[in-house]
C-alpha positions as CSV (number, residue, x, y, z in Angstrom):
1,X,-60.9,-32.4,-75.7
2,X,-61.2,-31.2,-72.1
3,X,-64.4,-29.5,-70.9
4,X,-65.0,-27.3,-68.0
5,X,-68.7,-27.0,-67.0
6,X,-69.7,-23.9,-65.0
7,X,-73.1,-24.6,-63.5
8,X,-75.5,-22.1,-61.8
9,X,-77.8,-24.0,-59.4
10,X,-79.8,-20.8,-58.9
11,X,-80.9,-20.4,-62.5
12,X,-84.6,-20.4,-63.2
13,X,-85.4,-20.0,-59.5
14,X,-83.2,-23.1,-58.6
15,X,-85.0,-25.4,-61.0
16,X,-82.0,-25.8,-63.3
17,X,-80.0,-28.1,-61.0
18,X,-82.5,-30.8,-61.7
19,X,-80.8,-31.2,-65.1
20,X,-77.2,-31.5,-63.8
21,X,-77.1,-35.3,-63.4
22,X,-78.7,-35.6,-66.8
23,X,-75.9,-33.5,-68.3
24,X,-73.2,-35.5,-66.4
25,X,-74.6,-38.8,-67.4
26,X,-74.7,-37.8,-71.1
27,X,-71.0,-36.7,-71.0
28,X,-69.9,-39.8,-69.1
29,X,-71.8,-42.1,-71.6
30,X,-69.8,-40.4,-74.4
31,X,-66.5,-40.7,-72.6
32,X,-66.0,-36.9,-72.5
33,X,-63.2,-35.7,-70.2
34,X,-64.8,-33.0,-68.1
35,X,-64.6,-31.1,-64.8
36,X,-67.3,-28.9,-63.3
37,X,-67.7,-26.0,-60.9
38,X,-70.9,-25.0,-59.1
39,X,-71.4,-21.2,-58.6
40,X,-72.6,-19.7,-55.3
41,X,-72.5,-16.1,-56.5
42,X,-72.8,-14.6,-60.0
43,X,-69.1,-13.5,-59.9
44,X,-68.1,-17.2,-59.3
45,X,-68.9,-17.8,-62.9
46,X,-66.4,-15.2,-64.0
47,X,-63.7,-16.5,-61.7
48,X,-64.1,-20.1,-62.7
49,X,-64.1,-19.1,-66.4
50,X,-60.9,-17.1,-66.1
51,X,-59.2,-19.9,-64.2
52,X,-60.4,-22.4,-66.8
53,X,-59.0,-20.3,-69.7
54,X,-55.7,-20.2,-68.0
55,X,-55.6,-23.9,-67.2
56,X,-55.9,-24.9,-70.8
57,X,-59.5,-26.3,-71.1
58,X,-60.6,-26.6,-74.8
59,X,-64.2,-25.8,-74.1
60,X,-65.8,-23.9,-71.3
61,X,-69.5,-24.5,-70.9
62,X,-71.9,-22.1,-69.3
63,X,-74.8,-23.9,-67.8
64,X,-77.4,-21.4,-66.8
65,X,-79.1,-18.3,-68.2
66,X,-78.0,-15.0,-69.7
67,X,-76.4,-13.7,-66.5
68,X,-74.3,-16.9,-66.2
69,X,-73.4,-16.8,-69.9
70,X,-72.2,-13.2,-69.7
71,X,-70.0,-13.8,-66.7
72,X,-68.4,-16.9,-68.2
73,X,-67.9,-14.9,-71.4
74,X,-66.0,-12.2,-69.4
75,X,-63.6,-14.8,-68.2
76,X,-62.3,-15.2,-71.8
77,X,-60.8,-11.7,-71.9
78,X,-58.2,-9.5,-70.3
79,X,-58.7,-5.8,-69.5
80,X,-57.5,-4.7,-73.0
81,X,-60.0,-6.8,-75.0
82,X,-57.6,-9.7,-75.9
83,X,-58.6,-13.3,-75.6
84,X,-56.5,-15.1,-72.9
85,X,-56.7,-18.5,-74.5
86,X,-57.9,-20.5,-77.5
87,X,-60.8,-22.1,-75.6
88,X,-64.3,-22.1,-77.1
89,X,-67.5,-21.0,-75.2
90,X,-70.4,-23.4,-75.2
91,X,-73.8,-22.9,-73.7
92,X,-76.3,-25.3,-72.1
93,X,-79.3,-23.1,-71.4
94,X,-81.1,-23.8,-68.2
95,X,-82.1,-20.3,-67.3
96,X,-85.1,-18.1,-67.7
97,X,-84.2,-15.7,-70.6
98,X,-82.6,-17.3,-73.8
99,X,-81.6,-14.1,-75.6
100,X,-78.0,-15.1,-76.1
101,X,-79.0,-18.4,-77.6
102,X,-81.7,-16.9,-79.8
103,X,-79.3,-14.2,-81.0
104,X,-76.7,-16.7,-82.2
105,X,-78.8,-19.7,-83.2
106,X,-77.8,-21.9,-80.4
107,X,-80.1,-24.8,-79.3
108,X,-82.3,-24.3,-76.4
109,X,-83.1,-28.0,-75.7
110,X,-80.5,-29.7,-73.5
111,X,-80.1,-32.9,-75.6
112,X,-79.4,-30.8,-78.7
113,X,-77.0,-28.5,-76.8
114,X,-75.1,-31.5,-75.5
115,X,-74.7,-32.9,-78.9
116,X,-73.5,-29.5,-80.2
117,X,-70.9,-29.4,-77.4
118,X,-69.4,-32.7,-78.4
119,X,-69.5,-32.0,-82.1
120,X,-67.6,-28.8,-81.5
121,X,-68.7,-26.7,-84.5
122,X,-68.2,-23.1,-83.8
123,X,-68.8,-19.5,-85.1
124,X,-66.9,-16.4,-84.3
125,X,-69.0,-13.6,-82.7
126,X,-68.0,-10.0,-82.1
127,X,-68.0,-9.0,-78.4
128,X,-68.6,-5.5,-77.0
129,X,-66.1,-4.1,-74.5
130,X,-67.5,-1.6,-72.0
131,X,-65.3,0.4,-69.6
132,X,-67.4,1.8,-66.8
133,X,-67.4,2.8,-63.2
134,X,-67.8,0.2,-60.5
135,X,-69.1,2.9,-58.1
136,X,-70.9,6.2,-58.8
137,X,-68.7,9.3,-58.5
138,X,-70.5,12.6,-58.6
139,X,-67.2,14.3,-59.6
140,X,-67.7,12.8,-63.1
141,X,-71.1,14.2,-63.7
142,X,-71.2,15.7,-67.2
143,X,-67.7,14.4,-67.9
144,X,-66.3,11.5,-69.9
145,X,-64.7,8.4,-68.4
146,X,-61.5,8.8,-66.5
147,X,-59.1,6.0,-67.6
148,X,-57.1,6.2,-64.4
149,X,-60.0,6.3,-62.0
150,X,-59.6,4.0,-59.0
151,X,-63.1,2.5,-59.6
152,X,-62.7,1.9,-63.4
153,X,-63.8,-1.5,-64.5
154,X,-63.7,-3.3,-67.9
155,X,-66.5,-5.7,-68.8
156,X,-67.8,-7.5,-71.9
157,X,-71.2,-8.2,-73.5
158,X,-72.5,-10.1,-76.5
159,X,-76.0,-8.8,-76.9
160,X,-76.8,-5.3,-75.7
161,X,-76.0,-2.6,-73.1
162,X,-78.7,-0.2,-71.9
163,X,-78.4,3.3,-70.4
164,X,-81.4,4.8,-68.9
165,X,-84.5,2.8,-68.1
166,X,-82.9,-0.5,-68.7
167,X,-81.2,-1.1,-65.4
168,X,-84.4,-0.5,-63.4
169,X,-86.3,-2.8,-65.7
170,X,-83.7,-5.6,-65.4
171,X,-83.6,-5.3,-61.6
172,X,-87.4,-5.6,-61.4
173,X,-87.5,-8.5,-63.8
174,X,-84.8,-10.3,-61.9
175,X,-86.5,-9.9,-58.6
176,X,-88.4,-13.2,-58.9
177,X,-91.4,-12.1,-60.9
178,X,-90.3,-14.0,-64.0
179,X,-90.2,-17.2,-62.0
180,X,-93.8,-16.7,-61.1
181,X,-95.4,-15.5,-64.3
182,X,-92.8,-16.3,-67.0
183,X,-90.0,-14.5,-68.8
184,X,-92.0,-12.4,-71.3
185,X,-94.8,-11.4,-68.9
186,X,-92.4,-10.7,-66.0
187,X,-90.2,-8.4,-68.0
188,X,-93.2,-6.6,-69.5
189,X,-94.7,-6.0,-66.0
190,X,-91.3,-4.6,-64.8
191,X,-91.1,-2.4,-67.9
192,X,-94.6,-0.9,-67.4
193,X,-94.0,-0.3,-63.7
194,X,-90.7,1.5,-64.2
195,X,-91.9,3.4,-67.3
196,X,-94.5,5.3,-65.3
197,X,-92.0,6.1,-62.5
198,X,-89.0,7.0,-64.6
199,X,-88.0,10.6,-65.2
200,X,-86.2,11.2,-68.5
201,X,-82.9,13.1,-68.5
202,X,-80.6,14.9,-70.9
203,X,-77.6,12.7,-71.8
204,X,-74.2,13.9,-73.2
205,X,-72.5,11.4,-75.6
206,X,-69.6,11.3,-77.9
207,X,-70.2,9.1,-80.9
208,X,-67.2,8.3,-83.1
209,X,-65.5,11.4,-81.9
210,X,-68.5,13.8,-82.2
211,X,-70.0,15.1,-79.0
212,X,-73.8,15.7,-78.8
213,X,-76.6,16.0,-76.3
214,X,-79.8,13.9,-76.4
215,X,-82.6,15.6,-74.6
216,X,-85.2,13.9,-72.4
217,X,-83.8,10.4,-72.9
218,X,-85.7,7.3,-71.7
219,X,-83.2,4.7,-72.9
220,X,-80.1,4.2,-75.1
221,X,-79.7,0.7,-76.5
222,X,-76.2,-0.1,-77.7
223,X,-76.1,-3.5,-79.2
224,X,-75.0,-6.2,-81.6
225,X,-78.1,-8.5,-81.8
226,X,-81.8,-8.4,-82.5
227,X,-82.8,-10.0,-79.2
228,X,-82.4,-7.6,-76.2
229,X,-84.5,-8.9,-73.3
230,X,-87.4,-11.2,-72.9
231,X,-89.3,-10.4,-76.1
232,X,-87.8,-7.0,-76.7
233,X,-86.2,-6.9,-80.2
234,X,-84.4,-4.3,-82.3
235,X,-84.3,-4.8,-86.0
236,X,-80.9,-3.9,-87.4
237,X,-78.6,-4.4,-90.3
238,X,-75.4,-5.7,-88.6
239,X,-73.7,-8.8,-90.0
240,X,-72.0,-11.4,-87.9
241,X,-68.5,-10.1,-88.6
242,X,-69.4,-6.4,-88.1
243,X,-67.4,-4.7,-85.4
244,X,-69.9,-1.8,-85.2
245,X,-72.9,-1.4,-82.8
246,X,-76.3,0.0,-83.4
247,X,-77.4,2.7,-81.0
248,X,-81.2,3.2,-80.6
249,X,-82.1,6.3,-78.6
250,X,-85.7,6.7,-77.3
251,X,-86.4,10.2,-76.2
252,X,-89.0,13.1,-76.1
253,X,-92.0,10.8,-75.8
254,X,-95.4,11.3,-74.1
255,X,-97.7,8.6,-72.7
256,X,-99.6,8.6,-76.0
257,X,-96.5,7.6,-77.9
258,X,-95.5,4.7,-75.8
259,X,-97.9,2.2,-77.4
260,X,-96.3,2.8,-80.8
261,X,-92.8,2.5,-79.4
262,X,-93.5,-0.7,-77.5
263,X,-95.1,-2.2,-80.5
264,X,-92.0,-1.6,-82.6
265,X,-89.8,-3.0,-79.9
266,X,-91.8,-6.2,-79.4
267,X,-92.4,-6.8,-83.1
268,X,-88.9,-5.9,-84.3
269,X,-90.3,-3.5,-86.8
270,X,-88.3,-1.1,-88.9
271,X,-87.3,2.2,-87.3
272,X,-87.6,5.5,-89.1
273,X,-85.5,8.2,-87.4
274,X,-87.5,11.0,-85.9
275,X,-87.7,13.1,-82.8
276,X,-88.7,10.1,-80.7
277,X,-86.5,7.3,-82.0
278,X,-83.1,7.5,-83.6
279,X,-81.1,4.5,-84.9
280,X,-77.5,4.7,-86.1
281,X,-74.4,2.5,-86.5
282,X,-71.2,3.4,-84.6
283,X,-67.7,2.1,-83.9
284,X,-67.3,3.7,-80.5
285,X,-69.6,5.6,-78.1
286,X,-68.9,7.4,-74.8
287,X,-71.7,8.3,-72.5
288,X,-70.9,11.0,-69.9
289,X,-71.6,11.0,-66.2
290,X,-75.1,11.8,-65.1
291,X,-76.2,12.4,-61.6
292,X,-79.9,11.9,-62.3
293,X,-79.6,8.5,-64.0
294,X,-76.2,7.0,-63.6
295,X,-76.7,3.2,-63.7
296,X,-76.1,0.9,-66.7
297,X,-77.1,-2.6,-67.6
298,X,-75.8,-5.1,-70.1
299,X,-76.8,-8.7,-71.1
300,X,-79.7,-8.7,-68.6
301,X,-78.1,-7.4,-65.3
302,X,-77.4,-4.0,-63.8
303,X,-73.6,-4.0,-63.7
304,X,-72.1,-0.5,-63.1
305,X,-72.4,3.2,-63.5
306,X,-71.7,6.1,-65.9
307,X,-69.6,7.4,-67.4
308,X,-68.8,4.6,-69.8
309,X,-67.0,3.9,-73.1
310,X,-68.1,1.2,-75.5
311,X,-66.2,-0.3,-78.4
312,X,-65.5,-3.8,-79.8
313,X,-63.1,-6.2,-78.1
314,X,-59.9,-6.7,-80.1
315,X,-60.6,-10.5,-80.5
316,X,-63.9,-12.2,-81.5
317,X,-65.1,-15.1,-79.4
318,X,-65.4,-18.7,-80.7
319,X,-68.9,-20.0,-79.7
320,X,-70.0,-23.6,-80.1
321,X,-72.9,-23.6,-82.5
322,X,-75.3,-26.3,-83.7
323,X,-75.0,-27.5,-87.3
324,X,-78.6,-28.7,-87.3
325,X,-80.0,-25.4,-85.9
326,X,-81.7,-22.4,-87.3
327,X,-80.0,-19.5,-89.0
328,X,-78.9,-16.6,-86.9
329,X,-82.2,-14.8,-86.3
330,X,-80.8,-11.4,-86.4
331,X,-79.3,-11.9,-89.9
332,X,-82.3,-13.5,-91.7
């Protein structure tokens, strides 16, 4: 087995690199054949992953947090949603937010993660494909995605995409506050700050071919897992091999309703569809351009602009799991 480690020295405010020699020593002691790459920018993780897939590595290991994991994951796919190799993805979590690992029952402790890498047991997970704009184009306001647009991009995510408040919350949480006060508290502070400043907008969508308009939207969650971001959870009925997404729309709320909504999100309580919250399961969703709120976020980072189209990638991803770990939390 040949391993490629993609390491982010900047994870957890730069603290993650203290674990690198420990990781190398473990692999050397077990005579593992490995190479490694250190990232300088977030997109390096994607570039190294794509190169590793093409060069025939058996396992590509993301060493970092959710942002690093997402970009390494993207390197496994071409623009049509096809896997470009038979490599497996493994994760050694050294970042701040562990939502990917929690979602798929992966070990968070480094010794356990290293043992899982060498044991090589894996599960297949469905991956979301999101086509979106790399730059905002006002000509697309109120319109669906143009598949021949010069700024069209294709990306992939494993947990959740957010349209609305999510991008601002992620940017605030990633600004360094979580390094000071912790993952959960930092994200919560960012959420509260942005909540009071945010102006809800009407959003046009097309869900499985049916167009509709949601009024006064705060956020649309489009996901596959329970864990969304740093303590925010969405209870859902998706199974591991399900190629659908849940969509949770939060809209038409007043300050007096927010406590109830936040309680449900942080406790992963059941949702009953009403004028404030609406949960459904979909195969494909298109969100049209919107001049008032055009940014989107997925797997923890702001990554592009509306309009967008979301559906499942054609191929699932093989992810190294841990035979001694917990069940997948979102399917218990």
